[in-house]
Structures are given as structure tokens and as C-alpha cells.
PyMOL Python script that loads the backbone (N, CA, C, O; Angstrom):
from pymol import cmd

cmd.read_pdbstr("""\
ATOM      1  N   MET A   1       0.822  -1.188   0.000  1.00  0.00           N
ATOM      2  CA  MET A   1       0.000   0.000   0.000  1.00  0.00           C
ATOM      3  C   MET A   1       0.877   1.268   0.000  1.00  0.00           C
ATOM      4  O   MET A   1       0.597   2.217  -0.732  1.00  0.00           O
ATOM      5  N   MET A   2       1.932   1.277   0.820  1.00  0.00           N
ATOM      6  CA  MET A   2       2.825   2.441   0.902  1.00  0.00           C
ATOM      7  C   MET A   2       3.558   2.649  -0.428  1.00  0.00           C
ATOM      8  O   MET A   2       3.790   3.779  -0.857  1.00  0.00           O
ATOM      9  N   GLN A   3       3.912   1.542  -1.059  1.00  0.00           N
ATOM     10  CA  GLN A   3       4.604   1.627  -2.346  1.00  0.00           C
ATOM     11  C   GLN A   3       3.677   2.256  -3.392  1.00  0.00           C
ATOM     12  O   GLN A   3       4.122   3.051  -4.220  1.00  0.00           O
ATOM     13  N   GLU A   4       2.422   1.907  -3.354  1.00  0.00           N
ATOM     14  CA  GLU A   4       1.445   2.481  -4.278  1.00  0.00           C
ATOM     15  C   GLU A   4       1.309   3.981  -4.043  1.00  0.00           C
ATOM     16  O   GLU A   4       1.200   4.754  -4.995  1.00  0.00           O
ATOM     17  N   VAL A   5       1.314   4.390  -2.790  1.00  0.00           N
ATOM     18  CA  VAL A   5       1.224   5.811  -2.445  1.00  0.00           C
ATOM     19  C   VAL A   5       2.449   6.549  -2.975  1.00  0.00           C
ATOM     20  O   VAL A   5       2.321   7.648  -3.515  1.00  0.00           O
ATOM     21  N   GLU A   6       3.631   5.962  -2.827  1.00  0.00           N
ATOM     22  CA  GLU A   6       4.865   6.589  -3.311  1.00  0.00           C
ATOM     23  C   GLU A   6       4.833   6.734  -4.834  1.00  0.00           C
ATOM     24  O   GLU A   6       5.216   7.776  -5.366  1.00  0.00           O
ATOM     25  N   HIS A   7       4.381   5.703  -5.526  1.00  0.00           N
ATOM     26  CA  HIS A   7       4.293   5.768  -6.979  1.00  0.00           C
ATOM     27  C   HIS A   7       3.303   6.848  -7.421  1.00  0.00           C
ATOM     28  O   HIS A   7       3.533   7.570  -8.392  1.00  0.00           O
ATOM     29  N   LYS A   8       2.218   6.934  -6.694  1.00  0.00           N
ATOM     30  CA  LYS A   8       1.215   7.952  -7.031  1.00  0.00           C
ATOM     31  C   LYS A   8       1.790   9.361  -6.807  1.00  0.00           C
ATOM     32  O   LYS A   8       1.537  10.264  -7.604  1.00  0.00           O
ATOM     33  N   LYS A   9       2.560   9.550  -5.729  1.00  0.00           N
ATOM     34  CA  LYS A   9       3.209  10.840  -5.464  1.00  0.00           C
ATOM     35  C   LYS A   9       4.172  11.193  -6.598  1.00  0.00           C
ATOM     36  O   LYS A   9       4.194  12.329  -7.072  1.00  0.00           O
ATOM     37  N   GLU A  10       4.957  10.222  -7.021  1.00  0.00           N
ATOM     38  CA  GLU A  10       5.909  10.451  -8.105  1.00  0.00           C
ATOM     39  C   GLU A  10       5.191  10.840  -9.395  1.00  0.00           C
ATOM     40  O   GLU A  10       5.614  11.753 -10.104  1.00  0.00           O
ATOM     41  N   LEU A  11       4.111  10.142  -9.685  1.00  0.00           N
ATOM     42  CA  LEU A  11       3.338  10.456 -10.888  1.00  0.00           C
ATOM     43  C   LEU A  11       2.736  11.859 -10.823  1.00  0.00           C
ATOM     44  O   LEU A  11       2.735  12.598 -11.807  1.00  0.00           O
ATOM     45  N   MET A  12       2.229  12.204  -9.647  1.00  0.00           N
ATOM     46  CA  MET A  12       1.635  13.530  -9.484  1.00  0.00           C
ATOM     47  C   MET A  12       2.711  14.617  -9.638  1.00  0.00           C
ATOM     48  O   MET A  12       2.467  15.661 -10.242  1.00  0.00           O
ATOM     49  N   GLN A  13       3.909  14.356  -9.081  1.00  0.00           N
ATOM     50  CA  GLN A  13       5.010  15.320  -9.194  1.00  0.00           C
ATOM     51  C   GLN A  13       5.430  15.473 -10.660  1.00  0.00           C
ATOM     52  O   GLN A  13       5.675  16.586 -11.126  1.00  0.00           O
ATOM     53  N   LEU A  14       5.511  14.356 -11.379  1.00  0.00           N
ATOM     54  CA  LEU A  14       5.871  14.387 -12.789  1.00  0.00           C
ATOM     55  C   LEU A  14       4.810  15.145 -13.603  1.00  0.00           C
ATOM     56  O   LEU A  14       5.137  15.938 -14.486  1.00  0.00           O
ATOM     57  N   GLU A  15       3.548  14.888 -13.291  1.00  0.00           N
ATOM     58  CA  GLU A  15       2.469  15.584 -13.979  1.00  0.00           C
ATOM     59  C   GLU A  15       2.541  17.089 -13.710  1.00  0.00           C
ATOM     60  O   GLU A  15       2.333  17.893 -14.619  1.00  0.00           O
ATOM     61  N   PHE A  16       2.832  17.464 -12.483  1.00  0.00           N
ATOM     62  CA  PHE A  16       2.955  18.870 -12.123  1.00  0.00           C
ATOM     63  C   PHE A  16       4.090  19.527 -12.906  1.00  0.00           C
ATOM     64  O   PHE A  16       3.932  20.626 -13.437  1.00  0.00           O
ATOM     65  N   GLN A  17       5.239  18.843 -12.974  1.00  0.00           N
ATOM     66  CA  GLN A  17       6.387  19.389 -13.702  1.00  0.00           C
ATOM     67  C   GLN A  17       6.066  19.559 -15.187  1.00  0.00           C
ATOM     68  O   GLN A  17       6.428  20.565 -15.797  1.00  0.00           O
ATOM     69  N   MET A  18       5.392  18.582 -15.754  1.00  0.00           N
ATOM     70  CA  MET A  18       5.031  18.679 -17.174  1.00  0.00           C
ATOM     71  C   MET A  18       4.039  19.817 -17.418  1.00  0.00           C
ATOM     72  O   MET A  18       4.150  20.540 -18.407  1.00  0.00           O
ATOM     73  N   ASN A  19       3.082  19.970 -16.522  1.00  0.00           N
ATOM     74  CA  ASN A  19       2.120  21.069 -16.658  1.00  0.00           C
ATOM     75  C   ASN A  19       2.805  22.420 -16.554  1.00  0.00           C
ATOM     76  O   ASN A  19       2.438  23.360 -17.258  1.00  0.00           O
ATOM     77  N   MET A  20       3.797  22.522 -15.680  1.00  0.00           N
ATOM     78  CA  MET A  20       4.544  23.781 -15.543  1.00  0.00           C
ATOM     79  C   MET A  20       5.338  24.070 -16.815  1.00  0.00           C
ATOM     80  O   MET A  20       5.408  25.218 -17.254  1.00  0.00           O
ATOM     81  N   GLN A  21       5.934  23.038 -17.406  1.00  0.00           N
ATOM     82  CA  GLN A  21       6.674  23.227 -18.655  1.00  0.00           C
ATOM     83  C   GLN A  21       5.730  23.675 -19.772  1.00  0.00           C
ATOM     84  O   GLN A  21       6.058  24.577 -20.543  1.00  0.00           O
ATOM     85  N   LEU A  22       4.570  23.048 -19.855  1.00  0.00           N
ATOM     86  CA  LEU A  22       3.595  23.442 -20.871  1.00  0.00           C
ATOM     87  C   LEU A  22       3.140  24.884 -20.682  1.00  0.00           C
ATOM     88  O   LEU A  22       2.987  25.633 -21.647  1.00  0.00           O
ATOM     89  N   LYS A  23       2.930  25.256 -19.431  1.00  0.00           N
ATOM     90  CA  LYS A  23       2.522  26.632 -19.132  1.00  0.00           C
ATOM     91  C   LYS A  23       3.610  27.610 -19.564  1.00  0.00           C
ATOM     92  O   LYS A  23       3.321  28.672 -20.115  1.00  0.00           O
ATOM     93  N   GLY A  24       4.867  27.239 -19.308  1.00  0.00           N
ATOM     94  CA  GLY A  24       5.985  28.089 -19.716  1.00  0.00           C
ATOM     95  C   GLY A  24       6.054  28.241 -21.225  1.00  0.00           C
ATOM     96  O   GLY A  24       6.299  29.337 -21.729  1.00  0.00           O
ATOM     97  N   VAL A  25       5.840  27.158 -21.946  1.00  0.00           N
ATOM     98  CA  VAL A  25       5.857  27.213 -23.409  1.00  0.00           C
ATOM     99  C   VAL A  25       4.696  28.072 -23.905  1.00  0.00           C
ATOM    100  O   VAL A  25       4.873  28.879 -24.818  1.00  0.00           O
ATOM    101  N   ASP A  26       3.518  27.909 -23.319  1.00  0.00           N
ATOM    102  CA  ASP A  26       2.365  28.716 -23.710  1.00  0.00           C
ATOM    103  C   ASP A  26       2.623  30.202 -23.475  1.00  0.00           C
ATOM    104  O   ASP A  26       2.312  31.040 -24.321  1.00  0.00           O
ATOM    105  N   ASP A  27       3.198  30.516 -22.312  1.00  0.00           N
ATOM    106  CA  ASP A  27       3.496  31.913 -21.992  1.00  0.00           C
ATOM    107  C   ASP A  27       4.507  32.496 -22.981  1.00  0.00           C
ATOM    108  O   ASP A  27       4.354  33.626 -23.444  1.00  0.00           O
ATOM    109  N   LYS A  28       5.534  31.718 -23.297  1.00  0.00           N
ATOM    110  CA  LYS A  28       6.566  32.177 -24.223  1.00  0.00           C
ATOM    111  C   LYS A  28       5.971  32.405 -25.614  1.00  0.00           C
ATOM    112  O   LYS A  28       6.296  33.391 -26.275  1.00  0.00           O
ATOM    113  N   THR A  29       5.109  31.502 -26.052  1.00  0.00           N
ATOM    114  CA  THR A  29       4.467  31.640 -27.355  1.00  0.00           C
ATOM    115  C   THR A  29       3.605  32.898 -27.401  1.00  0.00           C
ATOM    116  O   THR A  29       3.638  33.642 -28.382  1.00  0.00           O
ATOM    117  N   LEU A  30       2.852  33.130 -26.364  1.00  0.00           N
ATOM    118  CA  LEU A  30       2.002  34.323 -26.303  1.00  0.00           C
ATOM    119  C   LEU A  30       2.850  35.595 -26.312  1.00  0.00           C
ATOM    120  O   LEU A  30       2.521  36.565 -26.995  1.00  0.00           O
ATOM    121  N   LYS A  31       3.943  35.581 -25.548  1.00  0.00           N
ATOM    122  CA  LYS A  31       4.822  36.747 -25.486  1.00  0.00           C
ATOM    123  C   LYS A  31       5.435  37.029 -26.863  1.00  0.00           C
ATOM    124  O   LYS A  31       5.508  38.183 -27.287  1.00  0.00           O
ATOM    125  N   ASN A  32       5.875  35.976 -27.559  1.00  0.00           N
ATOM    126  CA  ASN A  32       6.447  36.150 -28.895  1.00  0.00           C
ATOM    127  C   ASN A  32       5.410  36.675 -29.880  1.00  0.00           C
ATOM    128  O   ASN A  32       5.719  37.506 -30.734  1.00  0.00           O
ATOM    129  N   LYS A  33       4.190  36.190 -29.757  1.00  0.00           N
ATOM    130  CA  LYS A  33       3.110  36.638 -30.635  1.00  0.00           C
ATOM    131  C   LYS A  33       2.843  38.131 -30.427  1.00  0.00           C
ATOM    132  O   LYS A  33       2.696  38.880 -31.392  1.00  0.00           O
ATOM    133  N   GLU A  34       2.782  38.551 -29.179  1.00  0.00           N
ATOM    134  CA  GLU A  34       2.546  39.961 -28.874  1.00  0.00           C
ATOM    135  C   GLU A  34       3.711  40.832 -29.355  1.00  0.00           C
ATOM    136  O   GLU A  34       3.499  41.932 -29.866  1.00  0.00           O
ATOM    137  N   LYS A  35       4.933  40.336 -29.190  1.00  0.00           N
ATOM    138  CA  LYS A  35       6.111  41.088 -29.637  1.00  0.00           C
ATOM    139  C   LYS A  35       6.085  41.255 -31.148  1.00  0.00           C
ATOM    140  O   LYS A  35       6.363  42.341 -31.656  1.00  0.00           O
ATOM    141  N   GLU A  36       5.758  40.205 -31.860  1.00  0.00           N
ATOM    142  CA  GLU A  36       5.673  40.259 -33.322  1.00  0.00           C
ATOM    143  C   GLU A  36       4.600  41.259 -33.758  1.00  0.00           C
ATOM    144  O   GLU A  36       4.797  42.017 -34.707  1.00  0.00           O
ATOM    145  N   LYS A  37       3.480  41.252 -33.064  1.00  0.00           N
ATOM    146  CA  LYS A  37       2.390  42.181 -33.376  1.00  0.00           C
ATOM    147  C   LYS A  37       2.847  43.627 -33.178  1.00  0.00           C
ATOM    148  O   LYS A  37       2.576  44.488 -34.014  1.00  0.00           O
ATOM    149  N   GLU A  38       3.534  43.884 -32.079  1.00  0.00           N
ATOM    150  CA  GLU A  38       4.024  45.233 -31.791  1.00  0.00           C
ATOM    151  C   GLU A  38       5.097  45.658 -32.786  1.00  0.00           C
ATOM    152  O   GLU A  38       5.129  46.814 -33.209  1.00  0.00           O
ATOM    153  N   ASP A  39       5.977  44.731 -33.162  1.00  0.00           N
ATOM    154  CA  ASP A  39       7.023  45.051 -34.135  1.00  0.00           C
ATOM    155  C   ASP A  39       6.414  45.440 -35.476  1.00  0.00           C
ATOM    156  O   ASP A  39       6.869  46.390 -36.112  1.00  0.00           O
ATOM    157  N   ARG A  40       5.386  44.710 -35.909  1.00  0.00           N
ATOM    158  CA  ARG A  40       4.714  45.045 -37.172  1.00  0.00           C
ATOM    159  C   ARG A  40       4.035  46.408 -37.073  1.00  0.00           C
ATOM    160  O   ARG A  40       4.055  47.195 -38.020  1.00  0.00           O
ATOM    161  N   LYS A  41       3.435  46.675 -35.915  1.00  0.00           N
ATOM    162  CA  LYS A  41       2.772  47.957 -35.712  1.00  0.00           C
ATOM    163  C   LYS A  41       3.796  49.097 -35.745  1.00  0.00           C
ATOM    164  O   LYS A  41       3.546  50.146 -36.340  1.00  0.00           O
ATOM    165  N   ASP A  42       4.951  48.883 -35.099  1.00  0.00           N
ATOM    166  CA  ASP A  42       6.015  49.893 -35.108  1.00  0.00           C
ATOM    167  C   ASP A  42       6.494  50.169 -36.533  1.00  0.00           C
ATOM    168  O   ASP A  42       6.731  51.319 -36.904  1.00  0.00           O
ATOM    169  N   GLU A  43       6.632  49.116 -37.320  1.00  0.00           N
ATOM    170  CA  GLU A  43       7.083  49.283 -38.710  1.00  0.00           C
ATOM    171  C   GLU A  43       6.053  50.067 -39.523  1.00  0.00           C
ATOM    172  O   GLU A  43       6.416  50.943 -40.307  1.00  0.00           O
ATOM    173  N   ARG A  44       4.781  49.755 -39.338  1.00  0.00           N
ATOM    174  CA  ARG A  44       3.739  50.504 -40.052  1.00  0.00           C
ATOM    175  C   ARG A  44       3.748  51.974 -39.638  1.00  0.00           C
ATOM    176  O   ARG A  44       3.585  52.857 -40.480  1.00  0.00           O
ATOM    177  N   THR A  45       3.937  52.237 -38.358  1.00  0.00           N
ATOM    178  CA  THR A  45       3.979  53.613 -37.861  1.00  0.00           C
ATOM    179  C   THR A  45       5.173  54.357 -38.444  1.00  0.00           C
ATOM    180  O   THR A  45       5.063  55.527 -38.812  1.00  0.00           O
ATOM    181  N   ARG A  46       6.320  53.673 -38.529  1.00  0.00           N
ATOM    182  CA  ARG A  46       7.522  54.284 -39.085  1.00  0.00           C
ATOM    183  C   ARG A  46       7.297  54.641 -40.555  1.00  0.00           C
ATOM    184  O   ARG A  46       7.666  55.729 -40.997  1.00  0.00           O
ATOM    185  N   ILE A  47       6.692  53.723 -41.307  1.00  0.00           N
ATOM    186  CA  ILE A  47       6.420  53.980 -42.725  1.00  0.00           C
ATOM    187  C   ILE A  47       5.441  55.142 -42.868  1.00  0.00           C
ATOM    188  O   ILE A  47       5.618  56.011 -43.722  1.00  0.00           O
ATOM    189  N   GLN A  48       4.415  55.151 -42.030  1.00  0.00           N
ATOM    190  CA  GLN A  48       3.418  56.218 -42.088  1.00  0.00           C
ATOM    191  C   GLN A  48       4.057  57.578 -41.776  1.00  0.00           C
ATOM    192  O   GLN A  48       3.758  58.573 -42.436  1.00  0.00           O
ATOM    193  N   ALA A  49       4.927  57.616 -40.782  1.00  0.00           N
ATOM    194  CA  ALA A  49       5.592  58.875 -40.429  1.00  0.00           C
ATOM    195  C   ALA A  49       6.473  59.356 -41.573  1.00  0.00           C
ATOM    196  O   ALA A  49       6.516  60.550 -41.870  1.00  0.00           O
ATOM    197  N   SER A  50       7.168  58.439 -42.205  1.00  0.00           N
ATOM    198  CA  SER A  50       8.022  58.789 -43.338  1.00  0.00           C
ATOM    199  C   SER A  50       7.184  59.343 -44.490  1.00  0.00           C
ATOM    200  O   SER A  50       7.554  60.338 -45.114  1.00  0.00           O
ATOM    201  N   GLN A  51       6.060  58.697 -44.763  1.00  0.00           N
ATOM    202  CA  GLN A  51       5.184  59.165 -45.835  1.00  0.00           C
ATOM    203  C   GLN A  51       4.588  60.530 -45.506  1.00  0.00           C
ATOM    204  O   GLN A  51       4.472  61.389 -46.381  1.00  0.00           O
ATOM    205  N   GLN A  52       4.213  60.728 -44.251  1.00  0.00           N
ATOM    206  CA  GLN A  52       3.678  62.035 -43.846  1.00  0.00           C
ATOM    207  C   GLN A  52       4.719  63.127 -44.051  1.00  0.00           C
ATOM    208  O   GLN A  52       4.403  64.222 -44.515  1.00  0.00           O
ATOM    209  N   SER A  53       5.964  62.817 -43.701  1.00  0.00           N
ATOM    210  CA  SER A  53       7.046  63.780 -43.864  1.00  0.00           C
ATOM    211  C   SER A  53       7.228  64.134 -45.342  1.00  0.00           C
ATOM    212  O   SER A  53       7.412  65.300 -45.691  1.00  0.00           O
ATOM    213  N   GLU A  54       7.174  63.127 -46.196  1.00  0.00           N
ATOM    214  CA  GLU A  54       7.316  63.370 -47.632  1.00  0.00           C
ATOM    215  C   GLU A  54       6.135  64.177 -48.171  1.00  0.00           C
ATOM    216  O   GLU A  54       6.314  65.039 -49.032  1.00  0.00           O
ATOM    217  N   LEU A  55       4.933  63.900 -47.668  1.00  0.00           N
ATOM    218  CA  LEU A  55       3.769  64.671 -48.107  1.00  0.00           C
ATOM    219  C   LEU A  55       3.879  66.137 -47.689  1.00  0.00           C
ATOM    220  O   LEU A  55       3.528  67.030 -48.459  1.00  0.00           O
ATOM    221  N   ILE A  56       4.359  66.381 -46.490  1.00  0.00           N
ATOM    222  CA  ILE A  56       4.535  67.761 -46.016  1.00  0.00           C
ATOM    223  C   ILE A  56       5.560  68.475 -46.890  1.00  0.00           C
ATOM    224  O   ILE A  56       5.364  69.622 -47.293  1.00  0.00           O
ATOM    225  N   ASP A  57       6.664  67.769 -47.179  1.00  0.00           N
ATOM    226  CA  ASP A  57       7.703  68.337 -48.035  1.00  0.00           C
ATOM    227  C   ASP A  57       7.134  68.629 -49.431  1.00  0.00           C
ATOM    228  O   ASP A  57       7.458  69.648 -50.040  1.00  0.00           O
ATOM    229  N   GLN A  58       6.298  67.737 -49.920  1.00  0.00           N
ATOM    230  CA  GLN A  58       5.671  67.903 -51.246  1.00  0.00           C
ATOM    231  C   GLN A  58       4.794  69.151 -51.260  1.00  0.00           C
ATOM    232  O   GLN A  58       4.839  69.934 -52.208  1.00  0.00           O
ATOM    233  N   ARG A  59       4.002  69.336 -50.213  1.00  0.00           N
ATOM    234  CA  ARG A  59       3.103  70.501 -50.150  1.00  0.00           C
ATOM    235  C   ARG A  59       3.879  71.808 -50.066  1.00  0.00           C
ATOM    236  O   ARG A  59       3.523  72.800 -50.703  1.00  0.00           O
ATOM    237  N   LYS A  60       4.959  71.794 -49.261  1.00  0.00           N
ATOM    238  CA  LYS A  60       5.741  73.014 -49.086  1.00  0.00           C
ATOM    239  C   LYS A  60       6.473  73.390 -50.367  1.00  0.00           C
ATOM    240  O   LYS A  60       6.660  74.574 -50.646  1.00  0.00           O
ATOM    241  N   GLY A  61       6.885  72.408 -51.144  1.00  0.00           N
ATOM    242  CA  GLY A  61       7.680  72.696 -52.333  1.00  0.00           C
ATOM    243  C   GLY A  61       6.890  72.674 -53.626  1.00  0.00           C
ATOM    244  O   GLY A  61       7.480  72.727 -54.705  1.00  0.00           O
ATOM    245  N   ASP A  62       5.570  72.598 -53.546  1.00  0.00           N
ATOM    246  CA  ASP A  62       4.716  72.518 -54.737  1.00  0.00           C
ATOM    247  C   ASP A  62       5.231  71.455 -55.707  1.00  0.00           C
ATOM    248  O   ASP A  62       5.340  71.701 -56.908  1.00  0.00           O
ATOM    249  N   LYS A  63       5.543  70.282 -55.179  1.00  0.00           N
ATOM    250  CA  LYS A  63       6.035  69.178 -56.003  1.00  0.00           C
ATOM    251  C   LYS A  63       4.861  68.336 -56.478  1.00  0.00           C
ATOM    252  O   LYS A  63       3.782  68.375 -55.885  1.00  0.00           O
ATOM    253  N   PRO A  64       5.072  67.565 -57.560  1.00  0.00           N
ATOM    254  CA  PRO A  64       3.986  66.699 -58.059  1.00  0.00           C
ATOM    255  C   PRO A  64       3.691  65.577 -57.059  1.00  0.00           C
ATOM    256  O   PRO A  64       4.513  65.285 -56.190  1.00  0.00           O
ATOM    257  N   PRO A  65       2.528  64.957 -57.183  1.00  0.00           N
ATOM    258  CA  PRO A  65       2.155  63.878 -56.260  1.00  0.00           C
ATOM    259  C   PRO A  65       3.163  62.732 -56.290  1.00  0.00           C
ATOM    260  O   PRO A  65       3.734  62.416 -57.334  1.00  0.00           O
ATOM    261  N   LYS A  66       3.368  62.123 -55.141  1.00  0.00           N
ATOM    262  CA  LYS A  66       4.293  60.994 -55.029  1.00  0.00           C
ATOM    263  C   LYS A  66       3.492  59.710 -54.889  1.00  0.00           C
ATOM    264  O   LYS A  66       2.529  59.643 -54.126  1.00  0.00           O
ATOM    265  N   ASN A  67       3.903  58.691 -55.637  1.00  0.00           N
ATOM    266  CA  ASN A  67       3.248  57.390 -55.563  1.00  0.00           C
ATOM    267  C   ASN A  67       3.968  56.544 -54.510  1.00  0.00           C
ATOM    268  O   ASN A  67       5.149  56.233 -54.668  1.00  0.00           O
ATOM    269  N   PHE A  68       3.267  56.172 -53.445  1.00  0.00           N
ATOM    270  CA  PHE A  68       3.865  55.392 -52.372  1.00  0.00           C
ATOM    271  C   PHE A  68       3.719  53.892 -52.591  1.00  0.00           C
ATOM    272  O   PHE A  68       4.193  53.094 -51.782  1.00  0.00           O
ATOM    273  N   GLU A  69       3.064  53.507 -53.679  1.00  0.00           N
ATOM    274  CA  GLU A  69       2.869  52.080 -53.946  1.00  0.00           C
ATOM    275  C   GLU A  69       4.184  51.435 -54.352  1.00  0.00           C
ATOM    276  O   GLU A  69       5.148  52.115 -54.703  1.00  0.00           O
ATOM    277  N   SER A  70       4.201  50.115 -54.296  1.00  0.00           N
ATOM    278  CA  SER A  70       5.379  49.342 -54.668  1.00  0.00           C
ATOM    279  C   SER A  70       5.749  49.616 -56.128  1.00  0.00           C
ATOM    280  O   SER A  70       4.888  49.890 -56.963  1.00  0.00           O
ATOM    281  N   ALA A  71       7.040  49.534 -56.408  1.00  0.00           N
ATOM    282  CA  ALA A  71       7.530  49.759 -57.766  1.00  0.00           C
ATOM    283  C   ALA A  71       7.360  48.520 -58.634  1.00  0.00           C
ATOM    284  O   ALA A  71       7.823  48.502 -59.774  1.00  0.00           O
ATOM    285  N   GLY A  72       6.708  47.491 -58.119  1.00  0.00           N
ATOM    286  CA  GLY A  72       6.484  46.282 -58.885  1.00  0.00           C
ATOM    287  C   GLY A  72       7.551  45.227 -58.668  1.00  0.00           C
ATOM    288  O   GLY A  72       7.505  44.164 -59.286  1.00  0.00           O
ATOM    289  N   ASN A  73       8.496  45.501 -57.812  1.00  0.00           N
ATOM    290  CA  ASN A  73       9.576  44.547 -57.557  1.00  0.00           C
ATOM    291  C   ASN A  73       9.120  43.339 -56.762  1.00  0.00           C
ATOM    292  O   ASN A  73       9.823  42.330 -56.699  1.00  0.00           O
ATOM    293  N   ASP A  74       7.966  43.434 -56.167  1.00  0.00           N
ATOM    294  CA  ASP A  74       7.489  42.325 -55.347  1.00  0.00           C
ATOM    295  C   ASP A  74       6.590  41.366 -56.123  1.00  0.00           C
ATOM    296  O   ASP A  74       6.047  40.424 -55.545  1.00  0.00           O
ATOM    297  N   ILE A  75       6.428  41.593 -57.411  1.00  0.00           N
ATOM    298  CA  ILE A  75       5.580  40.738 -58.232  1.00  0.00           C
ATOM    299  C   ILE A  75       6.461  39.887 -59.142  1.00  0.00           C
ATOM    300  O   ILE A  75       7.306  40.404 -59.873  1.00  0.00           O
ATOM    301  N   LEU A  76       6.249  38.584 -59.084  1.00  0.00           N
ATOM    302  CA  LEU A  76       7.021  37.697 -59.947  1.00  0.00           C
ATOM    303  C   LEU A  76       6.448  37.735 -61.348  1.00  0.00           C
ATOM    304  O   LEU A  76       5.230  37.746 -61.528  1.00  0.00           O
ATOM    305  N   GLY A  77       7.297  37.755 -62.311  1.00  0.00           N
ATOM    306  CA  GLY A  77       6.816  37.736 -63.682  1.00  0.00           C
ATOM    307  C   GLY A  77       7.968  37.771 -64.663  1.00  0.00           C
ATOM    308  O   GLY A  77       9.106  38.080 -64.310  1.00  0.00           O
ATOM    309  N   GLY A  78       7.657  37.457 -65.858  1.00  0.00           N
ATOM    310  CA  GLY A  78       8.623  37.618 -66.916  1.00  0.00           C
ATOM    311  C   GLY A  78       9.884  36.818 -66.791  1.00  0.00           C
ATOM    312  O   GLY A  78       9.874  35.637 -67.137  1.00  0.00           O
ATOM    313  N   GLY A  79      10.931  37.361 -66.337  1.00  0.00           N
ATOM    314  CA  GLY A  79      12.298  36.916 -66.454  1.00  0.00           C
ATOM    315  C   GLY A  79      12.681  35.507 -66.055  1.00  0.00           C
ATOM    316  O   GLY A  79      13.874  35.238 -65.916  1.00  0.00           O
ATOM    317  N   PHE A  80      11.753  34.598 -65.863  1.00  0.00           N
ATOM    318  CA  PHE A  80      12.113  33.231 -65.489  1.00  0.00           C
ATOM    319  C   PHE A  80      12.028  32.330 -66.713  1.00  0.00           C
ATOM    320  O   PHE A  80      10.984  32.252 -67.361  1.00  0.00           O
ATOM    321  N   ASN A  81      13.119  31.653 -67.027  1.00  0.00           N
ATOM    322  CA  ASN A  81      13.127  30.719 -68.157  1.00  0.00           C
ATOM    323  C   ASN A  81      12.895  29.328 -67.604  1.00  0.00           C
ATOM    324  O   ASN A  81      13.797  28.712 -67.037  1.00  0.00           O
ATOM    325  N   LEU A  82      11.681  28.840 -67.773  1.00  0.00           N
ATOM    326  CA  LEU A  82      11.328  27.527 -67.252  1.00  0.00           C
ATOM    327  C   LEU A  82      11.293  26.473 -68.360  1.00  0.00           C
ATOM    328  O   LEU A  82      10.737  25.389 -68.184  1.00  0.00           O
ATOM    329  N   GLY A  83      11.898  26.811 -69.508  1.00  0.00           N
ATOM    330  CA  GLY A  83      11.909  25.898 -70.643  1.00  0.00           C
ATOM    331  C   GLY A  83      12.534  24.549 -70.341  1.00  0.00           C
ATOM    332  O   GLY A  83      12.164  23.547 -70.953  1.00  0.00           O
ATOM    333  N   ALA A  84      13.460  24.506 -69.422  1.00  0.00           N
ATOM    334  CA  ALA A  84      14.127  23.248 -69.065  1.00  0.00           C
ATOM    335  C   ALA A  84      13.155  22.258 -68.447  1.00  0.00           C
ATOM    336  O   ALA A  84      13.457  21.067 -68.376  1.00  0.00           O
ATOM    337  N   PHE A  85      12.008  22.718 -68.002  1.00  0.00           N
ATOM    338  CA  PHE A  85      11.048  21.839 -67.356  1.00  0.00           C
ATOM    339  C   PHE A  85       9.943  21.375 -68.288  1.00  0.00           C
ATOM    340  O   PHE A  85       9.043  20.643 -67.877  1.00  0.00           O
ATOM    341  N   ASP A  86      10.011  21.803 -69.556  1.00  0.00           N
ATOM    342  CA  ASP A  86       8.991  21.373 -70.542  1.00  0.00           C
ATOM    343  C   ASP A  86       9.119  19.877 -70.806  1.00  0.00           C
ATOM    344  O   ASP A  86      10.225  19.337 -70.768  1.00  0.00           O
ATOM    345  N   PRO A  87       7.995  19.198 -71.077  1.00  0.00           N
ATOM    346  CA  PRO A  87       8.075  17.772 -71.405  1.00  0.00           C
ATOM    347  C   PRO A  87       8.818  17.562 -72.719  1.00  0.00           C
ATOM    348  O   PRO A  87       8.737  18.393 -73.623  1.00  0.00           O
ATOM    349  N   ARG A  88       9.531  16.469 -72.820  1.00  0.00           N
ATOM    350  CA  ARG A  88      10.305  16.174 -74.039  1.00  0.00           C
ATOM    351  C   ARG A  88       9.606  15.210 -74.910  1.00  0.00           C
ATOM    352  O   ARG A  88      10.116  14.855 -75.972  1.00  0.00           O
TER     353      ARG A  88
END
""", "prot")
cmd.dss("prot")
cmd.show_as("cartoon", "prot")
cmd.util.cbc("prot")
cmd.orient("prot")
């Protein structure tokens, strides 16, 4: 009977340790998720501030409108020669 009690204590201790490890992993994952969210927000704010500065400069200097959209470098197209993969 005492041996059974000892085994049960060991199992409970092991279960407790595993639950604590899982809690730590969950906390770390949540913290990383929040950090990533804040980093993206900071980057958007930085871009917005830069664009605002350029718009103010544009207004003060009577310059033509500036296009803030991508220059198209992020779109795949054209220059890939995939002929080597054609069936023979």
C-alpha cells in the first residue's frame, strides 16, 4: 500500500512538472506573438511617419504627387526561363 502511495506521489510530481513546462511554453508563445504584433505595428507607424514627412515636403515645395505604392519589384513575372522543365 505504501509503495502504491509513493508511486502515485511520483506520478503527481511528474504531472505537475510537465504542466509547468507546458505553461511556460504557452506563456513564451504568447509573449512572442505579442512582440511580433508590436514590431509590425512599429514598422507601419515608421512607414506612415516617413510618408507624412514626404507629403509635407511635397506641399511646401509645390512638387507633383508621389506614388507610395510598390515599384512592382514584389511581383514575380517575366524573367524566369522555365523551358528546361517542358516535357520532351
